[in-house]
C-alpha positions in Angstrom: -4.5 -11.5 4.3 -5.0 -11.1 8.1 -5.5 -7.6 9.7 -6.3 -6.6 13.1 -6.3 -3.5 15.6 -4.7 -3.5 18.9 -5.0 -0.2 20.7 -3.5 2.4 18.2 -1.6 -0.3 16.1 -2.8 -2.0 12.9 -1.2 -5.4 12.0 -1.4 -6.7 8.4 -0.2 -10.1 7.7 0.3 -11.4 4.0 -0.1 -15.0 3.0 2.1 -16.5 0.3 -0.9 -16.2 -2.0 -1.2 -12.4 -1.4 2.6 -12.0 -2.1 2.1 -14.0 -5.3 -0.8 -11.7 -6.3 1.3 -8.6 -5.4 4.2 -9.8 -7.7 1.7 -10.2 -10.4 0.8 -6.5 -10.2 -2.6 -7.1 -8.3 -2.7 -4.7 -5.3 -4.6 -5.4 -2.2 -7.1 -2.9 -1.1 -9.2 -2.5 2.1 -10.9 0.3 4.1 -9.5 1.2 7.4 -13.1 1.5 8.7 -13.2 -2.4 8.8 -10.7 -2.1 11.8 -12.6 0.8 13.5 -10.1 3.3 12.1 -11.0 6.4 10.1 -12.6 6.1 6.7 -9.4 5.7 4.6 -8.7 3.3 1.6 -5.6 1.5 1.9 -3.6 -0.1 -1.0 -0.8 -2.7 -0.5 1.3 -3.1 -3.8 4.6 -4.3 -4.9 7.1 -3.2 -7.5 10.7 -3.7 -8.6 11.7 0.0 -7.7 10.1 2.8 -6.2 9.9 4.6 -9.5 8.1 1.6 -11.1 5.6 1.5 -8.1 4.9 5.3 -8.7 4.2 4.5 -12.3 1.5 2.0 -11.2 -0.5 4.7 -9.6 0.2 7.5 -12.2 -3.5 7.9 -12.8 -4.3 8.4 -9.2 -1.2 10.4 -8.2 -1.5 14.2 -8.9 2.1 15.5 -8.3 0.7 18.7 -7.2 -1.7 17.6 -4.6 -0.3 14.2 -3.5 2.3 13.7 -0.9 4.8 10.8 -1.8 7.3 9.8 0.8 10.1 7.7 -0.6 12.5 6.8 2.1 14.9 5.2 -0.3 15.2 8.2 -2.5 18.7 9.2 -1.5 19.8 5.7 -2.1 18.4 5.5 -5.7 
């Protein structure tokens, strides 16, 4: 993975190996502080559907406290 900051933009590039790991259910994690942004953990992950992706994080996502935005929800 390559990541960099330019102004207020963050750019993330994933290698073929990263994509392979994602397809195997292995998320990529890094901290925004590495790029001089606020201290925020970022997870990049993959799933067949938005529902299956939400299930991957069922132990982390509290439905009463977590904001989940699914831009494809109207299309599902």
